[in-house]
C-alpha positions, -999 to 999 in steps of 0.1 A, spaced: 427 -203 -195 406 -175 -175 387 -146 -191 398 -114 -192 374 -96 -164 377 -125 -144 390 -117 -107 389 -127 -72 359 -119 -64 340 -143 -88 358 -171 -73 327 -192 -54 331 -193 -14 333 -227 9 302 -230 30 326 -246 55 356 -219 58 335 -193 47 366 -182 25 370 -178 -12 378 -215 -26 412 -212 -45 432 -236 -70 463 -224 -57 457 -233 -20 487 -213 -13 466 -178 -17 447 -192 13 457 -171 39 458 -136 17 421 -143 25 418 -146 61 400 -114 63 367 -128 42 354 -156 72 331 -131 88 310 -132 53 287 -162 57 273 -153 90 267 -111 79 250 -132 52 226 -154 71 218 -122 96 208 -103 67 181 -127 52 171 -131 84 164 -93 91 146 -95 58 122 -120 66 113 -102 97 103 -73 75 69 -66 73 63 -56 41 22 -51 42 32 -16 55 41 -10 20 6 -17 3 -23 -14 27 -36 15 45 -34 8 86 -69 23 91 -85 -1 62 -88 -33 54 -88 -35 15 -105 -63 2 -99 -82 -36 -135 -84 -55 -140 -122 -58 -164 -135 -84 -173 -165 -65 -197 -175 -101 -160 -188 -115 -158 -223 -125 -135 -242 -100 -112 -251 -124 -105 -214 -121 -78 -206 -93 -98 -179 -76 -124 -207 -71 -117 -242 -57 -135 -275 -36 -112 -261 -8 -109 -228 -14 -148 -218 -9 -154 -183 -9 -135 -173 28 -108 -151 9 -102 -129 44 -73 -113 62 -63 -129 84 -62 -102 111 -94 -78 108 -71 -55 129 -68 -26 133 -108 -23 142 -120 4 125 -148 29 138 -166 28 107 -174 -10 107 -179 -10 148 -213 -31 148 -211 -39 115 -188 -69 112 -199 -98 96 -186 -137 93 -192 -161 62 -192 -194 73 -172 -216 47 -193 -240 42 -191 -275 26 -189 -273 -20 -221 -290 -17 -237 -261 -4 -233 -232 -31 -203 -239 -51 -215 -271 -67 -245 -253 -81 -233 -237 -100 -208 -261 -111 -236 -282 -122 -263 -256 -133 -272 -278 -161 -295 -302 -131 -316 -269 -123 -328 -264 -157 -349 -298 -155 -387 -286 -151 -379 -256 -168 -378 -237 -201 -348 -217 -198 -307 -229 -195 -303 -213 -160 -264 -215 -166 -256 -185 -187 -274 -162 -162 -247 -171 -130 -216 -150 -150 -213 -118 -141 -213 -117 -106 -247 -136 -111 -256 -110 -127 -256 -129 -166 -250 -113 -201 -239 -82 -200 -265 -67 -226 -247 -51 -258 -279 -43 -279 -289 -10 -258 -311 6 -291 -301 42 -267 -327 34 -243 -305 19 -217 -271 29 -202 -237 14 -217 -224 -12 -197 -250 -8 -168 -273 -35 -179 -272 -73 -178 -299 -102 -183 -304 -111 -146 -323 -139 -133 -347 -133 -103 -328 -165 -93 -298 -153 -89 -303 -134 -54 -283 -158 -38 -254 -154 -59 -256 -119 -69 -257 -116 -29 -229 -136 -16 -206 -119 -44 -219 -88 -28 -214 -96 6 -176 -112 -3 -166 -74 -13 -187 -59 20 -160 -35 38 -167 -47 71 -161 -86 70 -140 -105 94 -127 -142 95 -130 -139 139 -164 -143 141 -161 -136 181 -163 -98 162 -188 -105 142 -225 -91 147 -237 -113 121 -234 -146 104 -236 -151 66 -247 -184 57 -239 -185 17 -261 -215 12 -276 -217 -20 -310 -223 -10 -334 -213 -40 -310 -233 -70 -307 -267 -45 -342 -270 -45 -346 -263 -81 -333 -291 -87 -355 -307 -73 -390 -293 -76 -400 -318 -102 -405 -360 -101 -384 -365 -64 -402 -370 -30 -399 -347 -1 -370 -372 14 -345 -358 -17 -362 -326 -13 -354 -315 22 -325 -339 19 -299 -304 18 -315 -284 45 -310 -312 69 -275 -315 64 -271 -275 64 -284 -275 98 -264 -305 110 -236 -289 100 -242 -254 111 -253 -266 147 -218 -278 155 -199 -252 150 -184 -223 174 -207 -197 162 -237 -210 165 -236 -216 204 -236 -179 210 -268 -173 204 -282 -203 191 -285 -193 155 -302 -164 162 -274 -141 145 -274 -160 114 -289 -149 81 -293 -169 44 -305 -153 15 -330 -166 -15 -338 -158 -48 -371 -177 -44 -402 -167 -22 -397 -177 13 -429 -201 8 -413 -224 -9 -392 -233 16 -424 -237 47 -439 -268 29 -469 -274 60 -469 -310 56 -454 -344 43 -475 -349 17 -456 -358 -17 -478 -332 -40 -475 -303 -18 -448 -279 -27 -415 -270 -18 -389 -278 11 -394 -279 51 -360 -254 52 -378 -231 74 -398 -251 93 -369 -275 105 -365 -260 147 -328 -251 140 -337 -231 111 -364 -216 129 -338 -195 145 -320 -179 117 -338 -153 95 -342 -150 58 -341 -126 30 -358 -132 1 -373 -120 -27 -413 -123 -13 -414 -129 32 -439 -154 40 -460 -140 72 -436 -154 95 -417 -124 113 -379 -140 110 -389 -140 67 -381 -107 55 -385 -94 23 -358 -75 -2 -359 -66 -37 -359 -86 -71 -328 -83 -85 -333 -57 -119 -313 -60 -150 -296 -25 -140 -264 -27 -120 -247 9 -117 -208 9 -112 -213 49 -97 -231 71 -84 -227 90 -112 -241 61 -133 -273 63 -112 -281 104 -107 -274 100 -150 -304 77 -150 -326 93 -129 -324 129 -147 -333 106 -181 -363 93 -163 -373 129 -151 -370 147 -182 -386 119 -200 -423 130 -220 -446 101 -210 -467 92 -240 -495 65 -219 -512 75 -188 -512 39 -181 -492 5 -191 -494 -37 -178 -462 -54 -190 -473 -91 -183 -497 -120 -192 -532 -130 -181 -534 -158 -154 -566 -182 -165 -557 -207 -138 -559 -185 -109 -596 -176 -103 -591 -148 -78 -568 -128 -104 -570 -96 -113 -552 -99 -143 -581 -102 -170 -601 -74 -151 -565 -55 -160 -559 -66 -193 -597 -57 -205 -593 -24 -191 -564 -16 -213 -573 -26 -243 -605 -6 -238 -587 24 -229 -572 27 -270 -542 49 -267 -543 57 -230 -527 25 -219 -497 -1 -236 -507 -34 -230 -467 -51 -233 -480 -88 -237 -458 -114 -219 -481 -140 -225 -462 -177 -245 -430 -153 -257 -449 -129 -278 -427 -100 -265 -398 -106 -249 -402 -94 -214 -366 -106 -202 -352 -82 -222 -352 -47 -204 -349 -27 -232 -381 -41 -242 -397 -34 -212 -384 -2 -202 -394 12 -234 -428 10 -226 -425 23 -189 -406 52 -196 -430 62 -218 -459 55 -189 -471 76 -160 -486 51 -141 -481 11 -144 -501 -12 -132 -486 -43 -105 -514 -66 -95 -499 -102 -84 -485 -124 -101 -477 -162 -96 -477 -146 -57 -480 -114 -40 -447 -100 -54 -437 -98 -88 -403 -82 -107 -419 -61 -124 -425 -29 -95 -389 -25 -94 -388 -24 -133 -417 2 -132 -390 17 -101 -364 23 -123 -385 42 -150 -393 64 -129 -429 50 -134 -457 54 -109 -469 18 -97 -507 16 -90 -509 -20 -66 -544 -38 -57 -526 -56 -28 -510 -48 2 -487 -77 -4 -474 -65 -38 -447 -42 -18 -465 -24 14 -462 -56 34 -431 -65 18 -401 -41 15 -398 -24 47 -362 -20 46 -367 -4 12 -396 17 8 -414 44 24 -437 36 51 -455 61 39 -468 40 6 -492 71 -4 -460 92 -12 -445 67 -40 -478 43 -52 -510 48 -62 -537 17 -42 -563 9 -57 -576 -23 -30 -593 -56 -49 -603 -77 -19 -624 -95 -42 -619 -99 -82 -660 -109 -89 -670 -75 -72 -646 -58 -96 -659 -20 -106 -632 -1 -108 -625 21 -135 -586 25 -138 -583 49 -169 -613 70 -145 -594 67 -111 -562 77 -127 -574 106 -147 -581 122 -112 -550 128 -97 -541 165 -100 -513 171 -122 -492 181 -92 -496 147 -74 -484 129 -105 -452 151 -103 -447 146 -65 -453 109 -68 -435 108 -101 -403 119 -82 -406 99 -51 -401 70 -76 -372 84 -88 -358 91 -56 -363 57 -50 -339 41 -75 -305 35 -62 -321 11 -31 -337 -11 -55 -305 -17 -71 -280 -44 -69 -251 -22 -77 -218 -35 -93 -194 -48 -65 -172 -22 -71 -198 5 -68 -188 29 -42 -223 41 -25 -209 73 -9 -246 73 8 -269 66 -13 -269 26 -9 -279 0 -27 -304 -28 -19 -277 -48 -6 -265 -20 14 -301 -13 28 -308 -52 34 -272 -55 54 -278 -27 83 -318 -37 84 -305 -76 92 -277 -60 115 -304 -42 133 -328 -70 135 -298 -89 153 -289 -65 175 -326 -59 189 -324 -98 199 -288 -93 214 -301 -62 235 -329 -87 243 -305 -109 258 -283 -87 276 -311 -78 291 -317 -111 305 -348 -113 287 -361 -144 263 -340 -138 225 -364 -161 210 -395 -146 220 -416 -138 195 -384 -142 169 -402 -168 145 -437 -160 156 -465 -163 126 -484 -129 117 -520 -139 103 -528 -100 96 -496 -94 76 -511 -97 43 -549 -87 52 -561 -57 39 -571 -39 71 -541 -23 81 -534 -4 44 -562 25 43 -568 32 5 -552 62 -11 -572 93 -12 -569 104 -46 -577 137 -49 
């Protein structure tokens, strides 16, 4: 028995004849007029398949990228061994005029050079007191700080580790609006090798052949790629969260520190961006990652206004620990002077865990209440604290040109007298500086001017959230990319003129960290 709503149109179609099948073969002749339905059906499917649906969802003037987080474990559908960070459009056309000369191609490196390091982050912890694994989450910014104690802006601060710079930079690069997967269009080639994290696995208890193994493997891989031959690698660059000196071991003595990555012949053709540059001209310094990662220009402006309005209780402050193992360190003298200055100086003692100086709440509490922040060299010339002081609107006081003036040329003013105080100490044995007296000599109008310049620098030294729209207020990442593109274009122009692009490219600057190029600031 048939259902009440049964109709002839519900009968199946015969693939062979293009007619509706019927149990009553005598009715076939009544339906010859439907023979054309099957060809019509296939024609319609063909038209639908050929239709370009992308026009419904994308802007024709600008390529739209999603925001992947390369710190996700490889079990995530966004991040696998086979799909190594190269989620780029198949076709960068049409070429946007705003991206002309700014396209960057990201090498799809083998898994072992980046994502494997994140998946095995526990191996990096060896030889340190910290578990590095929590810091890789949240685009490399680390865990979001939830207890901000009315000191920090909600949701914009994280517990960020300085060694995560290479992960942070990679995440931000994958959201750079002028990416292309057509390397012939690219003005620069980014090599997302986590050099600092790789070397951190082998710094303690491993021989030099192990420490150098990844460097050799990387260069062997790069030089056979078609992109290398265009400029012999001089349009390639990589980023490290360690100081550049760590990759310039000058001997093969087992007791010497670091790797020889930057002394490998092929690597000398590349540029490296790191938290501290060496004296070689193809190493460039970019800011340490701080804990502030704004999501919008409005958040930056809000923070700047908070720092402008602060009533500062202390004349100067120092956050750090003594370095008795370094005979030429000025830190001991600075701590002594701070203690002698009573309530005019605040000493945030980071020695042996007395205060958690990794918590930005503790650091900002001190720096935002201080007019000047003392920034002597640390284990190396530079320290993250100088960028923390800028965030707090606290005028940095430098004692060596290598701490800032010889470093961050794309991010800080060339005229260092605009934003800092310089009290050069060539020899700690000849220490004759009375810090409190020297700082008290600076006129109030000069202090106000210095502080305003420092506060203006804030957007230039932060690594903003990947969703951040700079609107002309470029962050540290954008300024680094801009500087790198300009440097590569200088080399490319030499080659256009028939000159040798290698001329001076990786020369050493023996005067970079000497005192003579930097005249003392006149405190008047």
